[in-house]
N, C-alpha and C positions, 0 to 999 in steps of 0.2 A: 709433175716434177720429173726432172731428168736425173739419171744417175751417171755418175762419172766413173768409168772403169780405169783403174790404175794397174800398172805392172808392179806387183809387190813381190816379184820373185827375187830370190837370193841366189847368186851364181854358185856353182858347185866347183870344188877344187878338182882339177883334172890333171893329176900328176902322172908322169910316166911310171912304168912298172918299177923302175929302180928307186922310185921315191914313195911308193905306196905305203910302205911301213911308217912313214912320217906324216901321212895324212891326218891321223887322230891328234897327234901332237900339234901340227900346224893349225888345225881347226880350233882347238882349244885356245892356242895362243892368239889367234885372230879374234875369237869371240871375246877374249879378255880385252884385247886393244879396242875394239869396237865398243864394248860395254864402258870402259874407262872414258873414251873420248866422248861418247854420247852423254854419259852421266855429267861430266864436267861441262859440257855445252848446255845441258839442261839447267844445271845450277847457275851458270853464268848468264845465260840468255833467256831463261824461262820459256823453253820451247813448248809449243803446242804438242799434243799427241801426234798429230800428223807430221810436223816438222821433226820430231824425235824419231819417228819410224822411217821417214825419208832419209834422215841422216844416217841412221843404222844401215839402211839399205845402200846407200851411196858409199859409205866407208867400206862395208863388207864386199860389195861387188868390186870396188877399186882395188882393195887388198887382194882378192881372189884373182883378178885379172893380171896383176903384177906378179904374183907367185906363179900362176900358170904359164905366162909367157917367159918368165925367167928360167923355169926348169924344162920347158919343152925342148929346147935345143940340146939338153943333156941326156936325152934319151938314147939308148943304144940304136934304135931304129934311124934316128937322124944323123948318126955319126957315120 
């Protein structure tokens, strides 16, 4: 039997110092969005556990990437 290794890592928010105080709030909001979207998808599509987890990861990593890239140019170091 062969095992399949999967990348099950969730991306981290990497906010500039100017936005660090917002990281907790952003993380909570992102968790709520991911939870609502995956729950709705699960209700409508009857996802398997694997599909549910993959959707969570995809949504989280996508949101994290968008937030990180949007605020990166706003740091004092980049100005």
